[in-house]
DRENDOMAR-977470 format. One line per 10 residues: number of its first residue (from 1); their letters; for each residue x, y, z of C-alpha. Coordinates in steps of 0.2 Angstrom, whole numbers. Layout:
BEGIN
NUM = A = X Y Z | ...
//
This chain:
BEGIN
1 = METLRLNFDA = -110 2 -276 | -92 9 -272 | -82 5 -257 | -77 17 -246 | -61 17 -234 | -63 26 -217 | -48 28 -205 | -51 30 -187 | -38 34 -174 | -39 31 -156
11 = EILGVPRTFI = -28 27 -141 | -32 12 -134 | -23 6 -117 | -10 20 -120 | -5 14 -137 | -11 24 -153 | -20 12 -165 | -28 16 -183 | -44 6 -187 | -47 5 -206
21 = IEVPYQNGIV = -65 1 -211 | -70 -3 -229 | -89 -2 -231 | -100 -2 -247 | -106 16 -251 | -121 22 -262 | -130 39 -262 | -125 45 -245 | -128 28 -236 | -116 15 -229
31 = ATSEFCPTKL = -120 -2 -228 | -115 -8 -211 | -123 -25 -210 | -109 -36 -216 | -108 -47 -202 | -126 -46 -197 | -136 -63 -198 | -147 -63 -214 | -162 -69 -202 | -161 -54 -193
41 = LSGTVDLMAA = -160 -43 -209 | -175 -50 -218 | -185 -60 -206 | -190 -78 -212 | -187 -75 -231 | -168 -78 -235 | -165 -62 -244 | -148 -62 -250 | -150 -43 -254 | -156 -38 -237
51 = VRGETLDSFI = -144 -24 -232 | -145 -12 -218 | -136 5 -216 | -136 23 -212 | -130 39 -217 | -111 41 -218 | -111 55 -205 | -121 45 -193 | -110 30 -196 | -94 40 -193
61 = VDCRRQLIAM = -101 47 -177 | -107 29 -170 | -89 23 -175 | -81 37 -166 | -91 35 -150 | -86 18 -148 | -70 22 -150 | -69 36 -137 | -77 25 -125 | -64 11 -129
71 = SKISEVETDL = -51 24 -126 | -57 28 -109 | -55 9 -104 | -40 6 -93 | -40 -11 -88 | -46 -27 -98 | -41 -45 -101 | -44 -46 -119 | -45 -34 -134 | -62 -41 -136
81 = DIHIGGLMAV = -67 -34 -119 | -61 -17 -125 | -73 -18 -141 | -88 -24 -130 | -84 -10 -117 | -87 3 -131 | -102 -6 -138 | -111 -6 -121 | -106 12 -117 | -114 18 -133
91 = VMEHLSRNKR = -130 8 -130 | -131 14 -112 | -128 31 -118 | -142 29 -131 | -154 21 -117 | -150 37 -106 | -155 49 -119 | -170 40 -126 | -176 28 -114 | -180 15 -127
101 = IFFGDLLIYV = -170 6 -141 | -176 0 -156 | -169 -17 -161 | -163 -11 -179 | -154 4 -170 | -145 -9 -158 | -141 -19 -174 | -133 -4 -181 | -122 -1 -165 | -119 -20 -166
111 = DCFSLLLKAA = -113 -18 -185 | -101 -3 -179 | -94 -15 -167 | -91 -29 -178 | -83 -18 -191 | -72 -12 -178 | -67 -29 -173 | -63 -34 -192 | -52 -18 -193 | -43 -24 -177
121 = GVNKAEIRTI = -39 -40 -186 | -52 -51 -178 | -57 -67 -189 | -73 -64 -200 | -79 -80 -194 | -77 -77 -175 | -86 -60 -178 | -99 -69 -186 | -101 -80 -170 | -99 -65 -158
131 = YPRVTKTIVD = -113 -55 -168 | -128 -64 -162 | -122 -69 -144 | -116 -50 -140 | -133 -44 -147 | -144 -57 -137 | -134 -52 -121 | -138 -35 -122 | -156 -39 -128 | -157 -49 -112
141 = LYSEYVDSSI = -149 -36 -101 | -161 -22 -107 | -176 -32 -112 | -189 -20 -106 | -182 -6 -115 | -179 -15 -133 | -193 -12 -145 | -195 -23 -161 | -202 -9 -171 | -204 10 -171
151 = EGLPFKGSRS = -223 7 -167 | -217 3 -149 | -220 -16 -151 | -211 -25 -138 | -195 -35 -143 | -199 -49 -131 | -210 -61 -140 | -206 -54 -157 | -201 -65 -172 | -184 -56 -171
161 = ESELTALVAL = -182 -62 -153 | -186 -81 -160 | -173 -78 -173 | -159 -71 -162 | -163 -84 -149 | -161 -99 -162 | -145 -91 -169 | -137 -92 -152 | -143 -109 -150 | -132 -115 -164
//
């Protein structure tokens, strides 16, 4: 697996910024799950090889959408607020288009959010703490629209909900 280095430029709060994201890449797929807790990737089995990803083109689009949303934010208290605003805009846009979001798709958006945080210089340990908390907040806000699987099973009451709740409680 090779490492891909991608540059994204955006004007945030009127200041031009470059976000450099490095991700594992193989056979057209970008591994996005660097900060996702293993339990959310693999279930109750602690598989260190559990990885999630998406095509390079989809990854670039997902990151750009968050950056575009971030560039439209004019007032915030912290850099983290800008990133959360970008993530929330992408999730809400997804919901407006599809009326539902699969938990795996939500995690891809949170993966992109986390990688953008890393590119902004946020400490990796802090990102690992933020990841499940932001994910749980989104799931709680939109619980009736989150499905745990493509079969349309509700997220509420799923194993993934239990895992996520346990991670946030730590």
